[in-house]
C-alpha positions as CSV (number, residue, x, y, z in Angstrom):
1,M,71.9,188.0,-128.4
2,F,70.1,188.2,-125.1
3,E,71.9,185.2,-123.6
4,I,74.2,187.5,-121.6
5,F,71.3,188.7,-119.5
6,D,70.4,185.2,-118.3
7,G,71.1,184.3,-114.7
8,P,71.8,186.4,-111.7
9,T,74.8,188.1,-113.3
10,G,72.5,189.4,-116.1
11,L,70.1,190.7,-113.5
12,I,72.8,192.5,-111.6
13,A,74.0,194.0,-114.9
14,L,70.6,195.3,-115.7
15,A,70.2,196.7,-112.2
16,G,73.6,198.4,-112.6
17,F,72.6,200.0,-115.9
18,G,69.4,201.2,-114.4
19,G,71.2,202.7,-111.4
20,V,73.6,204.5,-113.7
21,A,70.7,205.8,-115.8
22,L,68.9,207.1,-112.7
23,L,72.1,208.7,-111.4
24,G,72.6,210.5,-114.7
25,L,69.0,211.7,-114.7
26,A,69.4,213.0,-111.1
27,L,72.7,214.8,-112.0
28,A,71.0,216.3,-115.1
29,T,68.1,217.5,-113.0
30,L,70.5,219.1,-110.4
31,M,72.7,220.8,-113.0
32,K,69.8,221.9,-115.2
33,G,69.6,225.6,-115.9
34,E,72.0,228.5,-115.8
35,R,72.8,230.6,-112.8
36,A,70.1,233.3,-112.3
37,D,70.8,237.0,-112.1
38,P,70.8,238.1,-108.4
39,M,68.4,241.0,-109.1
40,Q,66.1,238.8,-111.1
41,K,66.2,236.2,-108.3
42,F,65.4,238.9,-105.7
43,S,62.4,240.1,-107.7
44,Q,61.2,236.5,-108.1
45,E,61.5,236.0,-104.3
46,A,59.6,239.2,-103.7
47,K,56.8,238.1,-106.0
48,A,56.8,234.7,-104.4
49,N,56.4,236.2,-101.0
50,K,53.3,238.2,-102.2
51,N,51.7,235.0,-103.6
52,S,52.7,232.8,-100.6
53,S,49.1,231.7,-100.1
54,R,49.3,229.5,-103.2
55,S,52.7,227.9,-103.5
56,D,54.4,228.4,-100.1
57,K,51.7,226.8,-98.1
58,R,51.8,223.7,-100.2
59,S,55.6,223.3,-100.1
60,L,56.0,224.3,-96.4
61,R,59.7,225.2,-97.0
62,R,61.2,227.5,-94.4
63,G,63.7,230.3,-95.2
64,N,65.9,231.1,-98.1
65,G,69.3,230.9,-96.4
66,R,72.0,228.4,-97.0
67,E,70.6,225.1,-98.0
68,I,71.9,221.8,-99.3
69,K,71.0,222.2,-102.9
70,A,71.1,218.5,-103.6
71,L,68.3,218.0,-101.1
72,D,66.5,221.3,-101.9
73,N,65.4,220.0,-105.3
74,F,63.7,217.0,-103.6
75,S,62.5,218.9,-100.5
76,R,58.8,218.3,-101.3
77,F,59.4,214.6,-101.2
78,L,61.4,214.7,-98.0
79,E,59.2,217.0,-95.9
80,P,55.6,216.4,-94.9
81,E,53.0,218.3,-96.9
82,N,50.7,218.8,-93.9
83,E,51.5,221.7,-91.5
84,K,50.5,219.6,-88.4
85,E,52.8,216.7,-89.4
86,L,55.6,219.0,-90.1
87,S,55.2,220.7,-86.8
88,A,55.1,217.4,-85.0
89,A,58.2,216.2,-86.8
90,R,60.1,219.4,-85.9
91,Q,59.1,219.1,-82.3
92,K,60.4,215.5,-82.2
93,M,63.7,216.6,-83.7
94,I,64.0,219.5,-81.2
95,Q,63.3,217.2,-78.3
96,A,66.1,214.9,-79.6
97,G,68.5,217.9,-79.6
98,Y,68.6,218.7,-83.3
99,H,67.6,222.4,-83.6
100,G,68.6,222.9,-87.3
101,K,66.2,224.5,-89.7
102,H,66.3,221.6,-92.0
103,A,66.5,218.8,-89.5
104,V,63.3,217.1,-90.6
105,R,64.4,217.1,-94.2
106,D,67.9,215.8,-93.4
107,F,66.4,213.1,-91.3
108,A,64.1,212.0,-94.1
109,A,67.0,212.0,-96.5
110,L,69.0,209.9,-94.1
111,Q,66.2,207.3,-93.9
112,F,66.0,207.1,-97.7
113,I,69.7,206.8,-98.2
114,L,70.1,204.1,-95.5
115,A,67.1,202.2,-96.9
116,V,68.5,202.3,-100.5
117,T,72.0,201.3,-99.3
118,G,70.6,198.4,-97.3
119,L,68.6,197.2,-100.4
120,A,71.7,197.5,-102.6
121,L,73.9,195.5,-100.2
122,S,71.3,192.8,-99.8
123,V,70.9,192.5,-103.6
124,L,74.7,192.2,-103.9
125,V,74.9,189.5,-101.2
126,V,71.9,187.5,-102.4
127,F,72.7,187.5,-106.2
128,V,76.5,187.9,-106.4
129,I,78.4,187.0,-103.2
130,A,76.5,184.0,-101.9
131,P,73.7,183.0,-104.2
132,D,73.9,179.4,-103.2
133,K,72.9,180.1,-99.6
134,F,69.5,181.7,-100.5
135,E,67.8,178.8,-102.4
136,S,64.5,179.3,-100.5
137,L,62.2,182.0,-101.9
138,Y,61.1,183.1,-98.4
139,L,64.7,183.3,-97.2
140,M,65.7,185.4,-100.2
141,A,62.7,187.7,-99.7
142,F,63.7,188.1,-96.0
143,A,67.3,188.8,-96.9
144,L,66.3,191.4,-99.4
145,V,63.6,193.3,-97.4
146,M,65.1,193.2,-93.9
147,P,68.2,195.4,-94.5
148,M,65.9,198.0,-96.2
149,L,63.5,198.0,-93.2
150,V,66.4,198.3,-90.7
151,G,67.9,201.2,-92.7
152,Y,64.5,203.0,-92.8
153,F,63.3,202.4,-89.3
154,G,66.7,202.4,-87.6
155,P,67.1,206.2,-87.5
156,R,63.5,206.6,-86.2
157,R,64.3,204.3,-83.3
158,W,67.5,206.2,-82.7
159,I,65.6,209.5,-82.5
160,E,63.1,207.9,-80.0
161,K,65.9,206.6,-77.8
162,R,67.7,210.0,-77.9
163,V,64.5,211.8,-76.9
164,E,64.0,209.4,-73.9
165,A,67.6,209.9,-72.9
166,R,67.4,213.7,-73.0
167,K,64.2,213.6,-71.0
168,D,65.8,211.4,-68.3
169,E,68.8,213.7,-68.2
170,I,66.7,216.8,-67.8
171,L,64.5,215.2,-65.2
172,S,67.5,214.0,-63.2
173,G,69.2,217.4,-63.1
174,F,66.1,219.6,-62.7
175,P,66.0,219.5,-58.8
176,D,69.7,220.5,-58.6
177,A,69.1,223.3,-61.1
178,L,66.2,224.5,-58.9
179,D,68.3,224.6,-55.8
180,M,71.0,226.5,-57.6
181,M,68.4,228.9,-59.0
182,L,67.0,229.5,-55.5
183,I,70.5,230.3,-54.2
184,C,71.0,232.8,-57.0
185,V,67.6,234.5,-56.4
186,E,68.2,234.7,-52.7
187,A,71.6,236.3,-53.4
188,G,69.9,239.2,-55.1
189,Q,69.9,238.2,-58.8
190,S,66.8,238.3,-61.0
191,L,65.2,235.2,-62.3
192,D,66.6,235.8,-65.8
193,Q,70.2,236.2,-64.5
194,S,69.8,233.1,-62.3
195,I,68.7,231.0,-65.2
196,Q,71.7,232.1,-67.2
197,R,74.1,231.4,-64.3
198,V,72.6,228.0,-63.7
199,A,72.8,227.2,-67.4
200,R,76.6,227.9,-67.3
201,E,77.2,226.0,-64.1
202,I,75.1,222.9,-64.9
203,T,76.2,222.3,-68.5
204,Q,79.1,220.0,-67.5
205,A,76.9,217.7,-65.5
206,Y,73.6,217.9,-67.5
207,P,74.3,219.2,-71.0
208,A,70.7,218.9,-72.2
209,L,69.3,220.9,-69.3
210,G,72.1,223.5,-69.6
211,E,71.3,223.8,-73.3
212,E,67.6,224.4,-72.6
213,F,68.3,227.0,-69.9
214,S,70.8,228.7,-72.2
215,A,68.1,229.0,-74.9
216,V,65.8,230.5,-72.4
217,G,68.4,233.1,-71.3
218,E,69.3,234.0,-74.9
219,Q,65.6,234.5,-75.9
220,V,64.9,236.7,-72.9
221,K,68.0,238.8,-73.7
222,A,66.8,239.1,-77.2
223,G,63.6,240.8,-76.0
224,R,60.9,238.1,-75.8
225,E,58.5,238.0,-73.0
226,R,59.6,235.7,-70.2
227,S,56.2,233.9,-70.0
228,D,56.3,233.1,-73.7
229,V,59.9,231.8,-73.4
230,L,59.1,229.6,-70.5
231,K,56.0,228.2,-72.3
232,D,58.2,227.3,-75.2
233,L,60.6,225.6,-72.8
234,A,57.8,223.5,-71.5
235,K,56.7,222.6,-75.0
236,R,60.2,221.7,-76.1
237,C,60.9,219.5,-73.0
238,D,57.5,217.9,-72.8
239,I,58.0,216.9,-69.1
240,S,55.4,217.3,-66.5
241,D,57.8,218.8,-63.9
242,I,59.1,221.4,-66.3
243,T,55.4,222.3,-67.2
244,S,54.6,222.7,-63.5
245,F,57.6,224.9,-63.0
246,V,56.6,227.1,-65.9
247,T,53.1,227.4,-64.6
248,V,54.3,228.4,-61.1
249,M,56.7,231.0,-62.5
250,V,54.1,232.5,-64.9
251,Q,51.5,232.7,-62.1
252,A,54.0,234.2,-59.7
253,Q,54.8,236.9,-62.3
254,A,51.1,237.5,-63.1
255,Y,49.9,237.8,-59.5
256,G,52.9,239.6,-58.2
257,T,53.8,236.9,-55.5
258,S,57.3,236.2,-54.3
259,I,59.3,234.2,-56.8
260,T,61.8,233.2,-54.1
261,E,59.1,231.6,-52.0
262,A,57.6,229.9,-55.0
263,L,61.0,228.5,-56.0
264,R,61.7,227.3,-52.4
265,V,58.4,225.4,-52.2
266,F,58.8,224.0,-55.7
267,A,62.4,223.0,-55.2
268,A,61.5,221.1,-52.0
269,E,58.7,219.3,-53.9
270,M,61.1,218.3,-56.7
271,R,63.6,216.9,-54.2
272,D,60.9,214.8,-52.6
273,K,59.8,213.6,-56.0
274,R,63.4,212.6,-56.9
275,I,63.6,210.6,-53.7
276,M,60.3,208.9,-54.5
277,R,61.5,207.9,-57.9
278,A,64.6,206.4,-56.4
279,E,62.6,204.5,-53.9
280,E,60.3,203.3,-56.7
281,K,63.2,201.9,-58.6
282,A,64.6,200.3,-55.5
283,N,61.3,198.6,-54.8
284,L,61.1,197.3,-58.4
285,L,64.6,195.7,-58.1
286,P,63.5,192.5,-56.2
287,T,60.8,191.9,-58.8
288,K,63.2,192.2,-61.7
289,M,65.8,189.9,-59.9
290,T,63.2,187.2,-59.4
291,L,63.5,185.8,-62.9
292,G,67.3,185.8,-62.8
293,T,67.2,184.1,-59.4
294,M,64.8,181.4,-60.7
295,M,66.9,180.7,-63.8
296,F,70.4,180.7,-62.3
297,T,69.8,179.5,-58.7
298,V,67.0,177.0,-58.7
299,P,68.3,174.6,-61.4
300,P,71.8,174.1,-59.8
301,L,70.2,173.6,-56.4
302,L,67.9,170.9,-57.8
303,I,70.8,169.2,-59.5
304,I,72.8,169.2,-56.2
305,L,69.9,167.8,-54.2
306,I,68.3,165.3,-56.7
307,A,71.3,164.1,-58.7
308,P,72.7,161.8,-56.0
309,S,69.3,160.1,-55.5
310,V,68.8,159.7,-59.3
311,V,72.3,158.1,-59.6
312,G,71.7,155.7,-56.7
313,I,68.3,154.7,-58.1
314,M,69.8,154.0,-61.5
315,A,72.6,152.0,-60.0
316,D,70.1,149.8,-58.0
317,L,67.9,149.2,-61.0
318,G,70.9,148.3,-63.1
319,G,72.1,145.8,-60.4
320,N,68.7,144.2,-60.1
321,I,68.4,143.8,-63.8
322,V,71.8,142.1,-64.0
323,S,71.1,139.7,-61.1
324,G,67.7,138.8,-62.6
325,M,69.4,137.8,-65.8
């Protein structure tokens, strides 16, 4: 009776039955329970807020607004249980440009979905589509595990590359933003107004920097202290030049010195640093071109110089061998 489960087709059938069973269990879990009464739900949330020291600190779930309910039931598996790890993960997502409240949870869900999808596709290829090409056990294990690893670690690498790209964009546009800010301050605008104006003007050329300055302007308009907003800016960007700018502005405000003069000196310093970075890249260019020069120039040159001599020597040796015979 169990002969139908022999061979790879039987294994695929068993895996399919197992997947259907797991899917049915997940759907039953999501659809379990009736809709709660709004007043009862409100009272339960009020009680939960009073006892937040027990359950809320463990779950670390933020807010009760609109959520993806399919992920909400599995949020404790998709979010870090440690406050420090959750804060670091949120900081990384913010630096990548994802400011959503549930960005960490959605990113973890994306990693899980891509890993499972890669595993399913690899199983399909190895056992159904081309089973004859994976006779070696090591090759089969590699084909099964590699797509899953790529699906899991691929989004993480994407986030890291996006963070680096945003930092480079902010660093490239920051000297121009300082010059524009200095012009606005010298024209009579306040620092807050100049930041908002620069955010509008620089968004087309440097969207990441314009987004950060827009966030600063909106938070100041909402009533937050400028020093706290600027410190949050330095924390979000995690760039030494932005941190130095925030320190200069906070000290100028604390000690009552001229913001215009501080901006003028700092903007000149940022322009010099940009020139120095360009010169550093230009000085590294010959070193990077050395390997290409050695690979694509020296071998053809050696062939042109040595090939005629080699052909002549071979011809002479061949003639001497024939005459000797």
